[in-house]
N, C-alpha and C positions, 0 to 999 in steps of 0.2 A: 645645536647639540645633536650629535648622532645617536642612533639607537644603541650603539655599543657603549656610549658614555652613561647610559641610564643603568641603575642598579639591576643586576640580573635577577634578583629575587622579585622584582616588579614586572617581569616580562614572561609571557606565556605564548609560545609559538603554537600555531594550530592552523586548521583549515576552516573556512566558512562553511557551515552546514545548512544555514537558513538565513534568509533575508526577508524581513517583513517591511515592505516599503510604505511609507506614508507620504503625504504631500510635503511636509516640512522636515520631519525626522523619520529615521528608519531604525529598526531593531536588527542587530547582527548577532547571530549565535555562532561562536567559534568553538569547534571541538579541539580540545587540547588533551595531552596524555593524562591530565589530572581532572578532567571533566569539562563541562561546557562553561564558557565565559560569554556573557551577553553584554553588548555595548549598544547604547543608543547614540547615534550620530546623525548629523544632518543628511538629508537625502542628496543634497548637492555634493557633499563629501563622498558619498557612495558612488555617485556618477563620476566625479573627478578622479577618484582612485581606481575606477573601473572594477569595483568589487562585484564578485559574483560567487555563486556556490562553487566550492572547490578552490578558491583563491587562498594561497598561503599568506598568513598575516601574523603579526606579533601584537598581542593585546598588552598594552602598557597601562599598568595599574597605578592610580594615585588614590589617596584616601577618599576622594570625592567623585572620581569618575574612572572610566575605562576608555582608553584611546586605541586606535588601530593604526598599524603601519604596514603597507604592502611590501612583501618580500620580492 
């Protein structure tokens, strides 16, 4: 499924403003026009997506979690 196929109300574009790395999981703060969205993802995913401060991402919201997709 592509990002475009997901309901637009559940997507928030923004830039990463902070990354708090842990051994297993990391906390990612994304600044959006509507405020900050925080996601906890695996540190392996942070590395595989080459996420860093300033990276443009889309926060994908589900009722139980927030996912990120690199733009």
